[in-house]
C-alpha positions in Angstrom: 0.0 0.0 0.0 1.4 3.4 -0.9 1.9 6.1 1.6 -0.5 9.0 1.9 1.3 12.2 1.2 0.5 15.4 3.1 2.4 18.3 4.6 5.3 20.5 3.5 7.6 18.7 1.0 10.9 20.3 0.0 11.6 20.4 -3.8 15.3 20.0 -3.2 18.3 21.7 -4.8 21.1 19.6 -6.2 24.4 20.6 -4.6 27.6 20.8 -6.7 31.2 20.8 -5.5 33.8 23.4 -6.4 34.4 21.8 -9.8 30.7 21.8 -10.6 30.2 18.0 -10.1 27.1 16.7 -8.3 28.1 16.3 -4.6 26.3 13.2 -3.3 27.7 13.6 0.2 26.2 17.0 0.4 23.0 15.6 -1.0 22.8 13.1 1.8 23.6 15.8 4.4 20.9 18.0 3.1 18.4 15.1 3.2 19.3 14.3 6.8 19.1 17.9 7.8 15.7 18.3 6.3 14.4 15.2 8.1 15.9 16.2 11.4 14.2 19.6 11.1 10.7 18.2 10.7 10.1 18.2 6.9 7.1 16.1 5.9 8.5 14.9 2.5 11.2 15.3 -0.1 11.2 15.8 -3.8 14.6 15.7 -5.6 14.9 16.3 -9.3 12.2 18.9 -9.7 12.8 22.3 -11.3 14.7 23.5 -8.3 16.9 20.4 -8.6 17.9 21.5 -12.1 16.8 18.1 -13.5 17.2 19.2 -17.1 20.9 20.1 -16.4 21.9 16.6 -15.1 23.0 13.5 -16.9 21.0 10.3 -16.3 23.9 9.0 -14.2 23.8 12.1 -12.1 20.0 11.9 -11.7 20.3 8.3 -10.6 22.8 9.2 -8.0 20.7 12.0 -6.6 17.6 9.9 -6.5 19.2 6.9 -4.9 21.1 9.1 -2.3 17.9 10.8 -1.1 15.9 7.5 -1.0 18.6 5.6 0.8 19.3 8.5 3.3 15.6 9.0 4.0 15.3 5.3 4.6 11.5 5.5 4.9 11.4 8.2 7.5 9.6 10.6 5.1 8.1 10.0 1.7 10.4 10.6 -1.3 9.0 11.5 -4.7 11.3 11.6 -7.7 10.9 14.0 -10.5 10.5 11.9 -13.7 9.2 14.4 -16.2 10.1 14.0 -19.9 9.0 15.2 -23.3 8.6 11.6 -24.5 5.9 9.6 -22.8 7.9 6.4 -23.1 10.8 8.1 -21.4 8.7 9.4 -18.6 7.4 5.8 -18.1 11.0 4.5 -18.1 12.2 7.0 -15.6 9.2 6.4 -13.4 9.8 2.6 -13.4 13.4 3.2 -12.5 12.4 5.5 -9.6 10.0 2.8 -8.4 12.7 0.2 -8.6 15.0 2.4 -6.5 12.4 2.5 -3.7 10.7 5.9 -4.4 7.3 6.4 -2.7 6.0 8.3 -5.7 6.9 10.3 -8.8 6.3 13.9 -9.7 5.7 14.4 -13.4 5.5 17.7 -15.3 3.7 17.6 -18.6 5.6 17.4 -21.9 7.0 20.9 -22.1 7.7 21.5 -25.7 5.1 19.8 -27.9 2.1 21.7 -26.4 0.0 18.6 -26.2 -3.8 18.7 -26.4 -6.0 17.7 -23.4 -6.5 14.2 -24.8 -2.8 13.8 -25.3 -2.1 14.9 -21.8 -4.6 12.4 -20.4 -3.0 9.7 -22.5 0.4 10.7 -21.3 -0.5 10.4 -17.6 -2.6 7.3 -18.1 0.3 5.5 -19.8 2.7 6.2 -17.0 0.2 5.4 -14.3 -0.7 2.1 -15.8 3.0 1.1 -16.0 4.0 1.7 -12.4 2.6 0.8 -8.9 3.4 4.0 -7.0 1.4 7.2 -7.1 1.9 10.1 -9.5 2.0 13.8 -8.4 0.9 15.7 -11.5 2.8 18.9 -11.7 1.1 22.0 -13.1 3.6 24.8 -13.8 2.5 26.7 -16.9 5.3 29.3 -16.5 7.9 26.6 -17.3 6.0 23.8 -19.0 4.2 25.7 -21.8 1.1 23.7 -20.7 -1.6 24.7 -18.2 -3.5 21.9 -16.5 -6.7 23.8 -15.7 -9.2 22.4 -13.1 -11.5 20.8 -15.7 -8.6 18.9 -17.2 -7.3 18.0 -13.8 -10.7 16.4 -13.1 -10.2 14.2 -16.2 -6.7 13.2 -15.0 -8.0 12.4 -11.5 -10.1 9.6 -13.0 -6.9 7.8 -13.8 -6.0 5.3 -11.0 -2.6 6.4 -9.6 -2.8 10.0 -10.5 -3.6 10.9 -6.9 -1.8 14.2 -6.3 -1.2 17.5 -8.0 1.3 20.3 -7.4 -0.6 23.4 -8.4 2.0 26.0 -9.2 0.1 29.1 -10.3 -0.7 32.3 -8.4 -4.4 31.5 -8.8 -5.2 30.1 -5.4 -8.9 29.6 -6.4 -7.6 26.7 -8.5 -7.1 24.8 -5.3 -10.7 25.3 -4.4 -11.9 24.4 -7.9 -9.8 21.2 -8.1 -11.1 20.1 -4.8 -14.7 20.9 -5.8 -14.4 19.0 -9.1 -12.3 16.1 -8.0 -13.3 15.4 -4.4 -11.1 12.8 -2.8 -9.8 11.6 -6.2 -7.1 14.3 -6.2 -5.1 15.6 -3.3 -3.9 19.2 -3.9 -0.4 20.5 -3.0 0.3 24.2 -3.4 3.3 24.9 -5.5 3.9 28.6 -4.9 1.3 29.8 -2.4 1.6 27.6 0.7 -0.4 29.4 3.4 -3.1 30.5 0.9 -3.4 27.0 -0.5 -3.8 25.5 3.0 -6.6 27.8 3.8 -8.4 26.7 0.6 -8.0 23.1 1.6 -4.7 21.9 0.1 -3.2 19.0 2.0 0.4 20.0 1.2 2.9 22.4 -0.2 5.8 21.6 -2.5 8.0 24.4 -1.3 11.3 25.9 -2.5 11.9 28.0 0.7 11.9 24.9 2.9 15.3 24.1 1.5 16.5 26.7 3.9 13.7 26.8 6.5 12.2 23.3 6.8 11.0 23.6 10.4 8.9 26.8 10.3 7.4 26.0 6.9 6.4 22.5 8.0 4.9 24.1 11.1 2.9 26.4 8.9 1.1 23.5 7.5 0.5 21.9 10.8 -1.0 25.1 12.3 -3.6 25.3 9.5 -4.3 21.7 8.6 -3.9 20.0 11.9 -4.6 22.6 14.6 -7.1 24.9 12.7 -5.1 27.9 14.0 -5.2 30.2 11.0 -4.4 33.3 13.0 -1.1 31.9 14.4 -0.3 30.4 11.0 -0.7 33.8 9.3 1.6 35.4 11.8 4.2 32.7 11.1 3.7 33.1 7.4 4.3 36.9 7.5 7.4 36.4 9.6 9.0 34.0 7.0 7.6 35.8 3.9 10.9 37.5 3.2 12.6 34.2 2.9 9.8 32.8 0.7 10.0 35.8 -1.6 13.8 35.7 -1.7 13.6 32.4 -3.6 10.6 33.3 -5.7 10.5 33.9 -9.5 13.7 33.5 -11.4 15.8 33.1 -8.2 14.4 29.8 -7.2 17.6 28.0 -7.9 20.4 30.6 -7.6 18.7 32.3 -4.6 18.2 29.1 -2.7 21.8 28.1 -3.3 23.0 31.5 -2.2 21.0 31.3 1.0 22.2 27.8 1.8 25.8 28.7 1.1 25.6 31.7 3.5 24.1 29.3 6.0 27.3 27.1 5.9 26.1 24.5 3.4 28.1 23.7 0.3 25.4 24.2 -2.3 27.6 25.2 -5.2 26.7 27.5 -8.0 23.8 26.7 -10.4 24.7 25.2 -13.8 24.5 27.4 -16.9 22.5 28.8 -18.4 21.6 29.8 -14.8 24.2 32.1 -13.3 25.1 32.9 -9.7 23.4 36.0 -8.2 25.0 39.4 -8.8 27.1 40.6 -5.9 24.6 43.1 -4.6 21.8 40.5 -4.6 24.0 37.9 -3.0 24.9 40.4 -0.2 21.1 40.8 0.4 20.8 37.1 0.7 23.6 37.1 3.3 21.7 39.8 5.2 18.5 37.6 5.2 20.5 34.7 6.6 21.9 36.8 9.3 18.7 38.5 10.2 16.8 35.2 10.5 19.7 33.4 12.2 19.7 30.7 9.6 22.4 28.0 10.0 23.1 24.6 8.5 24.2 22.3 11.3 23.9 18.5 11.4 
């Protein structure tokens, strides 16, 4: 039986060493630190993990490192998106064989598939694996928008049980829940607090790379304790960190913050560039003002 996913899940960065190689020791350390600091789940090889900038050997190393280090303590979903349906299925089967609890799949991001083609894409992968799929809607990067009516069709597919809804239209959370009922569990992709208030059962967060404990607590306050007022106060406190890794800074900004915290995140891979000096200095100020530190 598959695990039920809920809570704040970190979409993890991929650390590199000084020569730009994937640093699997640092990947293991980040995984351990996340779990010790109360994160509810982990997702390597998403957009924040620069999955399109990694070789297959590197992706395999990242996936197996996170799965093995987590050792069942929290769910691990592996990003297995691909332009070719056959490739998405192959990567998903490989993730399942490694011991992943689920996979997160962004739609094909170049071919601008029709609704029928998208349904076929997800059905093909779901029928070929035995672990759940988190459908990933991110029209800003995927060139495809999975609107609530289409999500309702995908929710009819056994195994397509979750969605990461990454738009700024929080009413989509409401509409997906209304149209899908318990067939689709919604995770916010950008708006955590707002999505929780609308009934989302999770958040795939970038900022929890650097602040796993408070952003996990944010979910617990709303979803488990029904304390929206206290959650809002916590949200407003940590909003500068959330905003610091928003937009185009989701990779470089997160890595800069972690580096200033004492974690060897490395620079992003081109075409992404490190932050300009003045922005990097602002990131250091955020780390200092919040007292953020990476210590195992």
